Backbone atoms as SQL, in Angstrom:
CREATE TABLE atoms (id INTEGER PRIMARY KEY, chain TEXT, resi INTEGER, resn TEXT, atom TEXT, x REAL, y REAL, z REAL);
INSERT INTO atoms VALUES
  (1, 'A', 1, 'MET', 'N', 0.819, -1.274, -0.129),
  (2, 'A', 1, 'MET', 'CA', 0.018, 0.120, 0.137),
  (3, 'A', 1, 'MET', 'C', 0.981, 1.276, -0.102),
  (4, 'A', 2, 'LEU', 'N', 0.573, 2.153, -0.768),
  (5, 'A', 2, 'LEU', 'CA', 1.086, 3.484, -0.495),
  (6, 'A', 2, 'LEU', 'C', 0.918, 4.271, 0.381),
  (7, 'A', 3, 'THR', 'N', 1.728, 5.037, 1.020),
  (8, 'A', 3, 'THR', 'CA', 1.661, 6.034, 1.711),
  (9, 'A', 3, 'THR', 'C', 0.629, 7.227, 1.279),
  (10, 'A', 4, 'ASN', 'N', 0.148, 7.598, 2.220),
  (11, 'A', 4, 'ASN', 'CA', -0.955, 8.722, 2.073),
  (12, 'A', 4, 'ASN', 'C', 0.085, 10.160, 2.209),
  (13, 'A', 5, 'ALA', 'N', 1.110, 10.593, 1.154),
  (14, 'A', 5, 'ALA', 'CA', 2.085, 11.632, 1.372),
  (15, 'A', 5, 'ALA', 'C', 1.108, 12.806, 0.185),
  (16, 'A', 6, 'LYS', 'N', 1.997, 14.005, 0.707),
  (17, 'A', 6, 'LYS', 'CA', 1.607, 14.854, -0.575),
  (18, 'A', 6, 'LYS', 'C', 2.339, 14.780, -1.529),
  (19, 'A', 7, 'ARG', 'N', 0.883, 14.537, -2.743),
  (20, 'A', 7, 'ARG', 'CA', 1.149, 14.523, -3.711),
  (21, 'A', 7, 'ARG', 'C', 0.750, 15.753, -4.777),
  (22, 'A', 8, 'VAL', 'N', 1.470, 15.773, -6.104),
  (23, 'A', 8, 'VAL', 'CA', 1.428, 16.763, -6.826),
  (24, 'A', 8, 'VAL', 'C', 1.401, 16.253, -8.121),
  (25, 'A', 9, 'TYR', 'N', 0.508, 17.031, -9.176),
  (26, 'A', 9, 'TYR', 'CA', 0.177, 16.249, -10.557),
  (27, 'A', 9, 'TYR', 'C', 0.592, 17.206, -11.533),
  (28, 'A', 10, 'ALA', 'N', 1.308, 16.943, -12.547),
  (29, 'A', 10, 'ALA', 'CA', 1.336, 18.047, -13.434),
  (30, 'A', 10, 'ALA', 'C', 0.083, 17.454, -14.867),
  (31, 'A', 11, 'LEU', 'N', -0.803, 18.245, -14.913),
  (32, 'A', 11, 'LEU', 'CA', -2.077, 17.770, -15.724),
  (33, 'A', 11, 'LEU', 'C', -1.555, 18.247, -17.278),
  (34, 'A', 12, 'LYS', 'N', -2.592, 17.297, -18.163),
  (35, 'A', 12, 'LYS', 'CA', -2.270, 17.431, -19.542),
  (36, 'A', 12, 'LYS', 'C', -2.824, 18.805, -19.724),
  (37, 'A', 13, 'GLU', 'N', -2.078, 19.497, -20.598),
  (38, 'A', 13, 'GLU', 'CA', -2.909, 20.688, -21.552),
  (39, 'A', 13, 'GLU', 'C', -3.472, 20.666, -22.911),
  (40, 'A', 14, 'PHE', 'N', -4.422, 21.674, -22.654),
  (41, 'A', 14, 'PHE', 'CA', -5.357, 21.971, -23.802),
  (42, 'A', 14, 'PHE', 'C', -5.114, 22.899, -24.691),
  (43, 'A', 15, 'THR', 'N', -5.901, 23.212, -25.791),
  (44, 'A', 15, 'THR', 'CA', -5.841, 23.850, -27.059),
  (45, 'A', 15, 'THR', 'C', -7.237, 23.984, -27.297),
  (46, 'A', 16, 'VAL', 'N', -7.616, 25.504, -27.026),
  (47, 'A', 16, 'VAL', 'CA', -8.918, 26.056, -27.113),
  (48, 'A', 16, 'VAL', 'C', -8.841, 26.669, -28.343),
  (49, 'A', 17, 'GLU', 'N', -10.529, 26.719, -29.203),
  (50, 'A', 17, 'GLU', 'CA', -9.949, 27.305, -30.739),
  (51, 'A', 17, 'GLU', 'C', -11.603, 28.175, -30.391),
  (52, 'A', 18, 'LEU', 'N', -11.772, 29.245, -31.125),
  (53, 'A', 18, 'LEU', 'CA', -13.119, 29.599, -31.324),
  (54, 'A', 18, 'LEU', 'C', -12.904, 29.381, -33.217),
  (55, 'A', 19, 'ARG', 'N', -14.331, 28.594, -33.297),
  (56, 'A', 19, 'ARG', 'CA', -14.501, 28.768, -34.719),
  (57, 'A', 19, 'ARG', 'C', -16.060, 29.458, -34.952),
  (58, 'A', 20, 'ALA', 'N', -16.216, 29.203, -36.317),
  (59, 'A', 20, 'ALA', 'CA', -17.677, 29.675, -36.735),
  (60, 'A', 20, 'ALA', 'C', -18.921, 29.266, -36.163),
  (61, 'A', 21, 'LYS', 'N', -18.708, 27.655, -35.588),
  (62, 'A', 21, 'LYS', 'CA', -19.967, 27.441, -34.683),
  (63, 'A', 21, 'LYS', 'C', -19.667, 27.358, -33.639),
  (64, 'A', 22, 'GLY', 'N', -18.762, 27.838, -32.839),
  (65, 'A', 22, 'GLY', 'CA', -18.462, 27.519, -31.237),
  (66, 'A', 22, 'GLY', 'C', -17.086, 27.191, -31.042),
  (67, 'A', 23, 'TRP', 'N', -16.903, 27.089, -29.697),
  (68, 'A', 23, 'TRP', 'CA', -15.802, 26.713, -29.144),
  (69, 'A', 23, 'TRP', 'C', -15.581, 25.439, -29.312),
  (70, 'A', 24, 'TYR', 'N', -14.334, 24.983, -29.546),
  (71, 'A', 24, 'TYR', 'CA', -13.670, 23.530, -29.233),
  (72, 'A', 24, 'TYR', 'C', -12.025, 23.478, -28.658),
  (73, 'A', 25, 'TYR', 'N', -11.960, 22.064, -28.530),
  (74, 'A', 25, 'TYR', 'CA', -10.750, 22.009, -27.427),
  (75, 'A', 25, 'TYR', 'C', -10.491, 20.859, -27.794),
  (76, 'A', 26, 'TRP', 'N', -9.078, 20.342, -27.682),
  (77, 'A', 26, 'TRP', 'CA', -8.431, 19.262, -27.771),
  (78, 'A', 26, 'TRP', 'C', -7.274, 19.139, -27.111),
  (79, 'A', 27, 'ARG', 'N', -6.390, 18.082, -26.611),
  (80, 'A', 27, 'ARG', 'CA', -5.328, 17.927, -26.027),
  (81, 'A', 27, 'ARG', 'C', -4.193, 18.370, -26.948),
  (82, 'A', 28, 'THR', 'N', -3.441, 19.448, -26.057),
  (83, 'A', 28, 'THR', 'CA', -2.599, 20.015, -27.123),
  (84, 'A', 28, 'THR', 'C', -1.587, 18.925, -27.606),
  (85, 'A', 29, 'TYR', 'N', -1.053, 18.023, -27.122),
  (86, 'A', 29, 'TYR', 'CA', 0.050, 17.199, -27.614),
  (87, 'A', 29, 'TYR', 'C', -0.618, 15.667, -27.924),
  (88, 'A', 30, 'GLY', 'N', -1.995, 15.820, -28.047),
  (89, 'A', 30, 'GLY', 'CA', -2.407, 14.598, -28.159),
  (90, 'A', 30, 'GLY', 'C', -3.037, 14.362, -29.711),
  (91, 'A', 31, 'ASP', 'N', -3.972, 13.655, -29.921),
  (92, 'A', 31, 'ASP', 'CA', -4.503, 13.333, -31.350),
  (93, 'A', 31, 'ASP', 'C', -5.517, 14.479, -31.734),
  (94, 'A', 32, 'LYS', 'N', -5.385, 15.702, -32.574),
  (95, 'A', 32, 'LYS', 'CA', -5.927, 16.457, -32.892),
  (96, 'A', 32, 'LYS', 'C', -7.432, 16.109, -33.559),
  (97, 'A', 33, 'ASP', 'N', -7.303, 14.932, -33.945),
  (98, 'A', 33, 'ASP', 'CA', -8.726, 14.319, -34.890),
  (99, 'A', 33, 'ASP', 'C', -9.800, 14.131, -33.868),
  (100, 'A', 34, 'ASN', 'N', -9.628, 14.323, -32.726),
  (101, 'A', 34, 'ASN', 'CA', -10.299, 14.231, -31.139),
  (102, 'A', 34, 'ASN', 'C', -10.443, 15.298, -30.659),
  (103, 'A', 35, 'VAL', 'N', -11.068, 16.357, -31.566),
  (104, 'A', 35, 'VAL', 'CA', -11.491, 17.723, -31.151),
  (105, 'A', 35, 'VAL', 'C', -12.939, 17.231, -30.860),
  (106, 'A', 36, 'LYS', 'N', -13.426, 18.284, -29.243),
  (107, 'A', 36, 'LYS', 'CA', -14.319, 18.063, -28.941),
  (108, 'A', 36, 'LYS', 'C', -15.232, 19.516, -29.088),
  (109, 'A', 37, 'GLY', 'N', -16.614, 19.565, -29.461),
  (110, 'A', 37, 'GLY', 'CA', -17.053, 20.710, -29.830),
  (111, 'A', 37, 'GLY', 'C', -18.348, 20.404, -30.677),
  (112, 'A', 38, 'PRO', 'N', -18.892, 21.577, -31.079),
  (113, 'A', 38, 'PRO', 'CA', -18.850, 23.126, -30.450),
  (114, 'A', 38, 'PRO', 'C', -19.605, 22.999, -29.332),
  (115, 'A', 39, 'TYR', 'N', -19.043, 24.416, -28.240),
  (116, 'A', 39, 'TYR', 'CA', -19.462, 24.836, -27.265),
  (117, 'A', 39, 'TYR', 'C', -19.885, 26.364, -27.311),
  (118, 'A', 40, 'SER', 'N', -21.025, 26.616, -26.706),
  (119, 'A', 40, 'SER', 'CA', -21.456, 27.822, -27.239),
  (120, 'A', 40, 'SER', 'C', -20.695, 28.966, -26.478),
  (121, 'A', 41, 'THR', 'N', -20.094, 29.161, -25.470),
  (122, 'A', 41, 'THR', 'CA', -19.517, 29.806, -24.527),
  (123, 'A', 41, 'THR', 'C', -18.256, 29.579, -23.773),
  (124, 'A', 42, 'MET', 'N', -17.529, 30.230, -23.737),
  (125, 'A', 42, 'MET', 'CA', -16.269, 29.809, -23.146),
  (126, 'A', 42, 'MET', 'C', -16.208, 29.231, -21.749),
  (127, 'A', 43, 'ALA', 'N', -16.848, 29.782, -20.977),
  (128, 'A', 43, 'ALA', 'CA', -17.332, 29.156, -19.559),
  (129, 'A', 43, 'ALA', 'C', -17.809, 27.484, -19.938),
  (130, 'A', 44, 'SER', 'N', -18.671, 27.097, -21.069),
  (131, 'A', 44, 'SER', 'CA', -18.840, 25.859, -21.367),
  (132, 'A', 44, 'SER', 'C', -17.630, 25.081, -21.645),
  (133, 'A', 45, 'VAL', 'N', -16.881, 25.679, -22.431),
  (134, 'A', 45, 'VAL', 'CA', -15.702, 24.562, -23.064),
  (135, 'A', 45, 'VAL', 'C', -14.740, 24.826, -21.598),
  (136, 'A', 46, 'THR', 'N', -14.642, 25.770, -20.602),
  (137, 'A', 46, 'THR', 'CA', -13.315, 25.465, -19.691),
  (138, 'A', 46, 'THR', 'C', -13.774, 24.281, -18.774),
  (139, 'A', 47, 'LEU', 'N', -15.683, 24.565, -18.255),
  (140, 'A', 47, 'LEU', 'CA', -16.087, 23.485, -17.724),
  (141, 'A', 47, 'LEU', 'C', -15.752, 21.738, -18.277),
  (142, 'A', 48, 'MET', 'N', -15.949, 21.760, -19.673),
  (143, 'A', 48, 'MET', 'CA', -15.613, 20.671, -19.735),
  (144, 'A', 48, 'MET', 'C', -14.102, 20.206, -20.066),
  (145, 'A', 49, 'ILE', 'N', -13.412, 21.211, -19.921),
  (146, 'A', 49, 'ILE', 'CA', -11.751, 20.876, -19.735),
  (147, 'A', 49, 'ILE', 'C', -11.721, 20.568, -18.169),
  (148, 'A', 50, 'ALA', 'N', -12.186, 21.076, -17.243),
  (149, 'A', 50, 'ALA', 'CA', -12.168, 20.878, -15.678),
  (150, 'A', 50, 'ALA', 'C', -12.627, 19.263, -15.454),
  (151, 'A', 51, 'ARG', 'N', -13.890, 18.888, -16.100),
  (152, 'A', 51, 'ARG', 'CA', -14.180, 17.625, -15.953),
  (153, 'A', 51, 'ARG', 'C', -13.150, 16.812, -16.341),
  (154, 'A', 52, 'GLU', 'N', -12.157, 17.152, -17.542),
  (155, 'A', 52, 'GLU', 'CA', -11.450, 16.133, -17.969),
  (156, 'A', 52, 'GLU', 'C', -10.359, 16.441, -17.171),
  (157, 'A', 53, 'LEU', 'N', -9.935, 17.016, -16.634),
  (158, 'A', 53, 'LEU', 'CA', -8.655, 17.297, -15.494),
  (159, 'A', 53, 'LEU', 'C', -9.081, 16.345, -14.186),
  (160, 'A', 54, 'LYS', 'N', -10.495, 16.582, -13.875),
  (161, 'A', 54, 'LYS', 'CA', -10.721, 15.993, -12.515),
  (162, 'A', 54, 'LYS', 'C', -10.645, 14.158, -12.763),
  (163, 'A', 55, 'LYS', 'N', -11.313, 13.770, -14.425),
  (164, 'A', 55, 'LYS', 'CA', -11.212, 12.458, -14.314),
  (165, 'A', 55, 'LYS', 'C', -9.194, 12.192, -14.309),
  (166, 'A', 56, 'GLU', 'N', -8.795, 12.616, -15.171),
  (167, 'A', 56, 'GLU', 'CA', -7.133, 12.468, -14.713),
  (168, 'A', 56, 'GLU', 'C', -6.772, 12.597, -13.289),
  (169, 'A', 57, 'MET', 'N', -7.213, 13.561, -12.642),
  (170, 'A', 57, 'MET', 'CA', -6.901, 13.599, -10.950),
  (171, 'A', 57, 'MET', 'C', -6.865, 12.207, -10.223),
  (172, 'A', 58, 'VAL', 'N', -8.455, 11.710, -10.801),
  (173, 'A', 58, 'VAL', 'CA', -8.797, 10.551, -10.018),
  (174, 'A', 58, 'VAL', 'C', -8.379, 9.458, -10.136),
  (175, 'A', 59, 'LYS', 'N', -7.837, 9.121, -11.323),
  (176, 'A', 59, 'LYS', 'CA', -7.045, 8.247, -12.066),
  (177, 'A', 59, 'LYS', 'C', -6.073, 8.443, -11.591),
  (178, 'A', 60, 'ARG', 'N', -4.854, 9.419, -11.290),
  (179, 'A', 60, 'ARG', 'CA', -3.795, 9.275, -10.834),
  (180, 'A', 60, 'ARG', 'C', -3.648, 9.022, -9.497),
  (181, 'A', 61, 'ASP', 'N', -4.747, 9.533, -8.918),
  (182, 'A', 61, 'ASP', 'CA', -4.712, 9.325, -7.022),
  (183, 'A', 61, 'ASP', 'C', -5.307, 8.143, -6.846),
  (184, 'A', 62, 'ALA', 'N', -5.795, 7.129, -7.651),
  (185, 'A', 62, 'ALA', 'CA', -6.647, 6.219, -7.229),
  (186, 'A', 62, 'ALA', 'C', -5.497, 4.932, -6.447),
  (187, 'A', 63, 'PRO', 'N', -4.371, 5.044, -6.636),
  (188, 'A', 63, 'PRO', 'CA', -3.313, 3.851, -5.871),
  (189, 'A', 63, 'PRO', 'C', -3.209, 4.778, -4.337),
  (190, 'A', 64, 'TYR', 'N', -3.321, 5.630, -4.066),
  (191, 'A', 64, 'TYR', 'CA', -3.513, 6.505, -2.871),
  (192, 'A', 64, 'TYR', 'C', -4.691, 6.458, -1.920),
  (193, 'A', 65, 'SER', 'N', -5.872, 5.915, -2.688),
  (194, 'A', 65, 'SER', 'CA', -7.391, 5.963, -1.947),
  (195, 'A', 65, 'SER', 'C', -7.202, 5.489, -0.847),
  (196, 'A', 66, 'LEU', 'N', -7.816, 5.583, 0.505),
  (197, 'A', 66, 'LEU', 'CA', -7.993, 5.165, 1.477),
  (198, 'A', 66, 'LEU', 'C', -9.144, 4.393, 2.063),
  (199, 'A', 67, 'ASP', 'N', -9.999, 4.228, 0.954),
  (200, 'A', 67, 'ASP', 'CA', -11.365, 3.719, 1.195),
  (201, 'A', 67, 'ASP', 'C', -11.500, 2.484, 1.308);
């Protein structure tokens, strides 16, 4: 079992682009064929990115879970 010590995560980066139909995003260093969107507002696209970052943090932190 891993100890419950301080943990720091460097999370993946995203690219966001405003196009004619709305906001789109994708992982900066990933597969640009996996573009997500359109989103109508900047708030909507940033919320989706936040959800993806949360999933990544949960996945990385799973070995430390004390459940």
